[in-house]
C-alpha positions in Angstrom: 0.0 0.0 0.0 1.4 3.4 -1.0 0.8 6.4 1.2 0.9 10.0 -0.1 4.1 11.9 0.3 4.3 14.3 3.3 4.1 17.3 0.9 1.0 15.9 -0.9 -0.6 15.0 2.4 -0.1 18.6 3.6 -1.6 20.0 0.4 -4.7 17.7 0.8 -5.1 18.8 4.4 -4.9 22.5 3.4 -7.9 22.1 0.9 -11.0 24.0 2.1 -13.7 21.9 3.6 -17.3 22.6 2.5 -19.3 23.2 5.7 -23.0 24.2 6.0 -23.6 25.3 9.6 -27.3 25.3 10.5 -28.1 23.9 7.1 -29.4 20.6 5.9 -30.0 18.9 2.6 -31.8 15.7 1.5 -32.6 14.4 -1.9 -35.9 16.3 -2.1 -36.0 18.6 0.9 -33.5 21.3 1.9 -33.2 23.8 4.8 -30.5 26.4 4.3 -29.5 29.6 6.1 -28.7 32.3 3.5 -29.4 36.0 2.8 -32.0 37.8 0.8 -31.5 41.5 0.0 -29.1 41.7 2.9 -31.4 40.0 5.4 -30.4 36.8 7.1 -33.1 34.2 6.3 -33.8 30.5 6.4 -35.2 28.9 3.2 -37.1 25.7 3.2 -37.6 23.8 -0.1 -39.7 20.9 -1.3 -38.3 20.2 -4.7 -41.0 17.6 -5.7 -43.9 20.0 -4.9 -42.2 23.1 -6.3 -42.6 24.9 -3.0 -40.2 27.2 -1.2 -40.7 29.0 2.1 -38.5 31.9 3.2 -38.4 33.0 6.9 -36.7 36.2 8.3 -35.9 35.5 12.0 -34.9 39.1 12.6 -38.3 40.4 11.5 -40.4 38.7 14.1 -39.4 35.2 12.8 -41.8 36.0 9.9 -42.4 33.8 6.9 -42.6 36.4 4.2 -42.7 34.2 1.1 -44.2 30.9 0.2 -43.7 30.3 -3.5 -45.5 27.6 -5.4 -43.8 27.0 -8.8 -42.1 30.4 -8.3 -45.3 32.3 -7.4 -45.7 33.8 -3.9 -49.1 33.0 -2.2 -48.2 35.4 0.7 -48.7 39.1 0.3 -45.4 40.8 1.0 -46.4 44.5 0.9 -42.8 45.7 0.0 -40.6 45.3 -3.1 -38.3 42.8 -1.2 -37.5 41.7 2.3 -34.7 44.2 2.7 -37.1 47.1 2.3 -39.6 45.3 4.5 -37.0 45.3 7.3 -36.3 49.0 6.8 -40.0 49.8 7.0 -41.7 46.9 8.8 -45.4 46.5 8.2 -47.8 43.6 8.5 -47.4 41.1 5.7 -46.5 37.5 5.2 -47.2 35.6 8.4 -46.7 37.9 11.4 -46.9 36.4 14.9 -49.0 38.5 17.3 -48.0 38.1 21.0 -48.4 38.2 23.9 -51.8 39.4 22.6 -53.3 39.6 19.1 -55.6 42.2 17.7 -56.9 44.8 20.2 -56.6 45.0 23.9 -58.8 47.7 25.4 -58.7 49.8 28.6 -54.9 50.4 28.5 -54.1 47.0 29.9 -55.4 43.6 30.8 -56.8 41.5 33.6 -55.2 38.3 34.8 -55.8 36.3 38.0 -57.9 39.1 39.5 -55.3 41.8 38.9 -55.2 44.7 36.4 -51.9 45.2 34.6 -51.5 48.6 33.0 -49.5 48.9 29.8 -46.4 51.1 29.7 -46.4 52.8 26.3 -43.0 53.0 24.7 -41.5 49.9 26.4 -41.1 46.7 24.6 -42.4 48.2 21.3 -45.7 48.8 23.0 -47.8 51.8 21.7 -50.9 52.7 23.5 -52.9 55.5 21.7 -55.2 58.0 23.6 -58.1 55.6 23.0 -56.3 53.1 25.4 -56.6 50.4 22.8 -53.3 48.7 22.1 -53.0 46.5 19.0 -51.1 43.4 17.9 -48.8 42.9 20.9 -45.1 43.6 20.9 -43.4 40.9 18.8 -44.5 41.2 15.2 -41.2 42.7 14.0 -38.9 41.8 17.0 -35.2 40.8 16.2 -35.1 38.7 19.5 -35.7 35.3 18.0 -32.9 32.7 18.1 -32.7 30.0 15.5 -32.1 26.6 17.3 -32.4 24.1 14.5 -32.3 24.0 10.7 -32.8 20.5 9.3 -34.1 18.4 6.5 -34.6 14.6 6.0 -36.4 12.4 3.5 -39.8 13.6 4.7 -39.6 17.3 5.5 -37.5 20.5 5.9 -37.9 22.6 9.0 -36.5 25.4 11.1 -37.1 26.0 14.8 -36.6 29.3 16.7 -37.2 30.4 20.3 -37.9 33.7 22.0 -37.2 33.8 25.8 -39.6 36.6 26.7 -38.6 36.6 30.4 -35.1 37.8 29.6 -36.2 41.3 28.4 -37.3 43.8 31.1 -39.0 46.1 28.6 -41.2 43.2 27.4 -41.9 42.0 31.0 -43.0 45.6 31.9 -46.0 45.1 29.7 -46.8 41.4 30.1 -45.3 40.4 33.5 -45.4 36.7 33.0 -42.1 34.8 32.6 -42.6 32.7 29.5 -41.1 31.5 26.2 -42.2 30.9 22.7 -40.9 28.2 20.3 -42.0 28.3 16.6 -41.3 25.6 14.0 -42.0 26.0 10.3 -42.1 22.5 8.7 -42.5 22.0 5.0 -43.7 18.5 3.9 -45.6 17.3 0.8 -46.1 20.9 -0.3 -47.8 21.8 2.9 -46.4 24.3 5.4 -47.1 23.6 9.1 -46.6 26.6 11.5 -46.3 25.0 15.0 -46.3 27.2 18.1 -45.4 26.4 21.7 -45.9 28.7 24.7 -44.0 27.7 27.9 -45.1 29.4 31.1 -42.1 29.8 33.5 -44.0 32.0 36.0 -45.8 30.9 39.2 -49.2 32.1 38.1 -51.5 31.0 35.2 -50.9 33.1 32.1 -53.9 34.2 29.9 -53.4 33.1 26.3 -54.3 35.8 23.8 -51.9 35.1 20.9 -52.6 34.7 17.2 -51.2 35.0 13.7 -52.1 37.5 11.0 -51.3 35.7 7.6 -51.8 37.5 4.3 -52.9 35.4 1.4 -53.4 36.1 -2.3 -53.8 33.9 -5.4 -51.0 35.0 -7.7 -52.9 34.9 -11.0 -56.5 35.6 -9.8 -57.7 39.1 -8.8 -59.3 39.0 -5.3 -62.5 40.4 -6.9 -62.8 37.2 -8.9 -62.2 34.9 -5.9 -64.4 33.2 -3.3 -63.8 32.3 0.3 -64.9 29.3 2.3 -65.3 30.3 6.0 -66.2 27.2 8.1 -67.8 28.8 11.2 -71.1 28.9 12.9 -71.0 32.0 15.0 -69.9 35.6 14.5 -68.5 37.9 17.2 -70.5 41.1 17.8 -68.3 44.2 18.2 -68.7 47.9 19.0 -67.6 50.8 16.8 -64.0 50.3 18.0 -64.0 46.6 16.9 -64.0 45.5 20.5 -66.3 42.5 21.2 -69.3 43.3 23.3 -69.6 39.7 24.7 -72.5 39.0 22.4 -72.6 36.6 19.5 -74.8 36.0 16.5 -75.2 33.3 13.8 -72.9 33.3 10.9 -74.7 35.0 8.0 -72.3 34.8 5.0 -73.0 32.6 2.1 -70.8 29.6 1.4 -68.8 30.1 -0.7 -68.5 33.8 0.0 -68.0 36.0 -3.1 -65.3 38.6 -2.4 -66.3 41.1 -5.2 -67.4 44.4 -3.7 -67.2 43.0 -0.1 -65.1 44.1 2.9 -64.7 42.0 6.0 -63.1 42.5 9.4 -65.0 40.0 11.6 -64.3 37.5 14.3 -65.8 34.0 14.4 -66.2 31.2 16.8 -67.6 27.6 16.7 -65.3 26.6 13.9 -66.6 23.7 11.8 -63.9 20.9 11.9 -63.2 17.7 10.2 -62.4 14.3 11.7 -58.8 15.4 12.1 -59.8 18.4 14.2 -58.9 21.0 11.6 -61.1 23.8 10.4 -60.1 24.5 6.8 -60.6 28.0 5.4 -59.9 28.6 1.7 -59.5 31.2 -1.0 -60.2 30.0 -4.6 -60.7 31.1 -8.1 -60.0 30.0 -11.7 -59.0 26.5 -10.5 -56.5 27.8 -8.0 -56.9 27.4 -4.2 -55.2 28.2 -1.0 -56.3 26.1 2.0 -55.5 27.0 5.6 -56.3 24.5 8.4 -56.6 25.6 12.0 -55.8 23.1 14.8 -58.3 22.7 17.6 -56.7 25.1 20.1 -57.0 27.9 17.5 -60.6 28.5 18.8 -61.3 31.8 16.9 -60.8 33.1 13.4 -60.6 36.7 12.3 -61.2 37.2 8.6 -59.9 40.5 7.2 -60.6 41.6 3.7 -60.1 45.4 3.4 -61.2 47.4 0.4 -58.8 48.1 -2.5 -56.3 45.4 -1.4 -55.3 42.2 -3.2 -55.2 39.9 -0.1 -57.4 38.2 2.5 -56.4 37.2 6.0 -57.5 34.1 7.7 -56.2 34.7 11.2 -55.9 31.9 13.8 -56.5 33.2 17.3 -56.4 31.5 20.7 -59.4 33.6 21.8 -61.6 36.5 20.8 -60.2 40.0 20.6 -59.7 41.5 24.2 -60.3 38.0 25.6 -58.6 38.5 29.1 -60.7 41.6 29.8 -63.9 40.1 28.6 -63.3 37.0 30.7 -62.7 39.2 33.8 -66.0 41.0 33.1 -67.8 37.6 32.9 -68.5 38.0 29.1 -66.3 35.3 27.7 -65.9 31.8 29.2 -63.5 30.2 26.6 -60.3 32.1 27.7 -57.4 29.7 27.5 -54.6 29.9 30.1 -51.2 28.2 30.4 -50.7 26.8 33.9 -47.4 27.4 35.8 -44.7 25.2 34.3 -47.0 24.0 31.5 -46.6 24.2 27.7 -49.4 25.1 25.2 -49.0 23.8 21.7 -50.9 24.2 18.4 -50.4 24.3 14.7 -52.0 25.6 11.5 -51.3 24.4 8.0 -51.1 26.1 4.6 -51.3 24.4 1.2 -52.0 25.6 -2.3 -53.2 23.7 -5.4 -53.8 24.5 -9.1 -50.9 27.0 -9.3 -48.6 26.4 -12.2 
């Protein structure tokens, strides 16, 4: 047996080694850390389905693109992710926490105590109306990526946010807790899995949600219809704060979107045998389906005038749920017990897009 000469061996050892930290590749699936317009991102790909998902951890760990055969089914709202980071706005799949939508009266009730918001701390803004909106984390850079992997069945990325580490955040939601989020792409379907871990000694009210923006790439919204599988609509006042009253769902199924605007909350979601309630946007043979897991008890549907998108928003409870529960007007408030973990997912899949 001949061994390489010392000089050849030294040369071989000096060759650069290809490393892919926090990256993973399989025959069909890949999960890679890279950059897009100067922003650090994670890109998940499912080659067989022609689906790629791009996530920006430094912008609230937001998925801002889900392309199907090169066409984005998420509304971005900016020319690219670099400009989105410079001027953050809601688009893609924002995470709303520790509360989603509106929280009235300048704060919230929990365990018989009123906690008043501190405007200006932890990205909290409380206008003179006293109605804060969308929590504090939709654009935060505080997420830490903990895993980027792919195998023969899926590609995924997991990130965590340790809320309890940041005094400015705790000043407005004084419960020591953590979030863990996993985006998992498999069979052309994206799962968005969320875990909330309560590290405090008191039960924590759960008021989180997501605000995803969907559009069919080749179909104007005015030529689309929506399927909204719910039985009950939430009654609100002029400030869009629930009154504690409910009424039967009165939209047709499917719901034509032409000439219509919506900004409504719904409960009593209609679920299949798998526990999912599946909302959809469809037109001209194309469809986006969004499945809510059982612990996403409420849906908000937002379809503003003169915009190309619709939002099917999974919510843990109705808008202003902790305050309504304190007033005895809402009995379905979810809480996370001390030391416990709450988990739920929603799923996104498109068909007919070429």
